[in-house]
C-alpha positions in Angstrom: 13.5 -4.6 19.6 12.6 -4.5 15.9 12.3 -0.6 15.9 16.1 -0.9 17.4 17.4 -3.6 14.8 16.2 -1.3 12.3 17.7 1.8 13.4 21.0 -0.2 13.6 20.9 -1.3 10.1 19.9 2.0 8.9 23.2 3.1 10.4 25.3 0.3 8.7 23.9 1.5 5.5 24.1 4.9 6.0 27.8 4.9 8.2 29.5 2.2 6.5 27.7 1.4 3.0 26.9 -1.7 4.2 24.5 -2.9 1.4 24.2 -6.5 3.2 22.1 -4.0 5.9 20.2 -2.9 3.6 19.5 -6.0 2.3 17.9 -7.4 5.3 15.9 -4.3 5.4 14.5 -5.3 2.3 13.6 -9.2 3.0 12.1 -7.9 6.1 10.0 -5.5 4.2 9.2 -6.7 0.3 6.4 -8.6 1.4 4.6 -6.0 3.4 5.1 -3.6 0.9 4.6 -6.0 -2.2 1.2 -6.5 -0.4 0.0 -3.4 0.2 0.7 -2.6 -3.6 -1.1 -5.8 -4.6 -4.1 -4.2 -2.6 -3.7 -0.6 -3.7 -3.4 -2.2 -7.5 -6.3 -4.3 -7.2 -4.2 -8.1 -8.0 -1.7 -6.7 -10.7 1.8 -8.9 -9.6 4.0 -6.4 -12.7 3.0 -3.5 -11.3 3.1 -4.1 -7.8 6.8 -5.7 -8.4 7.6 -2.6 -10.0 6.7 0.1 -7.6 8.0 -2.3 -4.5 11.5 -2.4 -6.4 10.6 1.7 -7.4 10.4 2.2 -3.1 12.9 0.0 -2.3 15.6 2.1 -4.8 14.3 5.6 -3.6 14.6 4.4 0.2 17.6 3.3 -0.6 18.9 6.4 -2.0 17.2 8.8 0.2 18.2 6.8 3.8 20.2 9.2 4.9 17.0 11.4 5.5 15.9 8.9 7.8 14.9 11.0 10.6 14.0 8.4 12.9 10.9 10.3 14.0 8.7 7.7 13.0 9.7 4.0 12.7 11.5 2.3 9.8 8.4 0.8 8.3 6.4 4.0 8.5 9.1 5.9 6.7 8.9 3.2 4.3 5.5 3.3 3.7 4.9 7.0 3.7 7.6 6.0 0.1 5.7 3.7 -1.0 2.2 5.7 -0.9 3.7 8.7 -2.3 5.6 6.0 -5.5 2.2 5.2 -5.7 0.2 8.5 -6.0 2.9 9.5 -8.1 2.1 7.0 -10.8 -1.7 7.2 -10.6 -0.5 11.1 -11.4 1.3 10.0 -14.1 -1.3 7.6 -16.2 -4.0 10.5 -15.4 -1.4 13.4 -17.0 -0.4 11.1 -19.6 -4.5 11.1 -20.7 -4.2 7.2 -20.5 -6.7 5.1 -19.5 -8.1 5.6 -16.3 -6.6 2.8 -13.8 -10.6 1.3 -12.7 -10.9 1.2 -16.2 -7.7 -0.8 -16.5 -8.8 -3.1 -13.2 -12.3 -3.3 -14.7 -10.8 -5.0 -17.9 -8.7 -7.3 -16.2 -11.4 -8.7 -13.9 -13.8 -8.9 -16.6 -11.5 -11.9 -18.2 -11.8 -13.7 -14.8 -13.9 -16.7 -14.6 -16.9 -17.4 -11.6 -16.3 -14.0 -10.3 -20.3 -13.8 -9.1 -19.9 -16.9 -7.0 -16.0 -16.8 -5.5 -15.5 -13.5 -4.0 -12.4 -11.7 -5.0 -10.5 -9.2 -2.5 -9.3 -7.0 -5.1 -12.8 -6.8 -7.0 -14.2 -5.7 -3.9 -11.2 -3.4 -3.4 -12.0 -2.3 -6.4 -15.1 -0.3 -5.2 -13.2 2.1 -2.9 -11.5 5.1 -3.7 -7.6 4.9 -3.9 -7.6 7.0 -0.3 -10.3 4.5 0.8 -8.2 1.3 -0.3 -5.5 2.8 1.3 -5.9 3.1 4.6 -8.3 -0.3 3.9 -5.3 -2.3 3.0 -3.4 -0.5 5.9 -5.4 -1.0 8.7 -6.6 -4.6 8.0 -3.9 -6.5 5.6 -1.3 -4.3 7.6 -2.5 -4.0 10.8 -1.2 -0.2 11.6 -2.7 2.1 13.7 -4.8 5.3 12.7 -1.4 7.4 13.8 0.8 5.5 11.6 -1.9 5.7 8.5 -2.2 9.4 9.3 1.4 10.0 9.3 2.5 7.2 5.8 -1.0 9.3 4.5 -0.3 12.8 5.5 -3.2 13.5 7.0 -5.4 14.2 10.7 -6.6 10.7 12.5 -10.2 12.2 11.6 -10.0 12.0 8.0 -8.5 8.5 8.4 -11.2 7.5 11.0 -13.8 8.4 8.0 -12.2 7.0 5.0 -12.4 3.6 6.9 -15.8 4.3 7.9 -17.0 4.5 4.5 -14.5 2.0 3.0 -16.2 -0.4 5.3 -20.0 0.7 4.1 -18.7 0.7 0.8 -17.4 -2.9 0.7 -20.3 -4.2 3.1 -22.7 -2.8 0.9 -20.6 -4.6 -2.0 -21.0 -8.1 0.1 -23.9 -7.9 0.4 -25.5 -6.9 -3.1 -23.2 -9.8 -4.3 -24.7 -12.4 -2.1 -22.7 -12.1 1.1 -24.5 -11.7 4.3 -23.7 -10.3 7.5 -23.2 -14.2 9.0 
């Protein structure tokens, strides 16, 4: 039902240029997209907001290219994923600070990190691909096939990223005093 509603809204935007229909799509997906970016950027709210805005702008300008081969949410997360990796590539091309260095500096200013587990600090221990898989699987509740579609990789690769990420997160938690209870 939700997918049918999304397709109806997309059709209204594409055929009738109904911006209110696109507003409904934005309202429906802005929290999941923003949460996705918050996890990928390890809690950088301003950057997450900027990337989410870029995602919706790109989705709006390319809405006519949506072919309904996957759900609208999968298509939108694919755009978000591409926006994030374009951002990472542009940072590396400009020889600016690596995102992990920025995150380490950001978290050094937090108080009581050793006592209170910070989800973003744990996610910061992962590679971007592992963090993406963990975020989409556990926080956005997407299945392996949808994640594989979003990341344009085989389902087995997604499973490998998830397995490595879980191992790294487990080791990090254990090292920081969290037992397996």
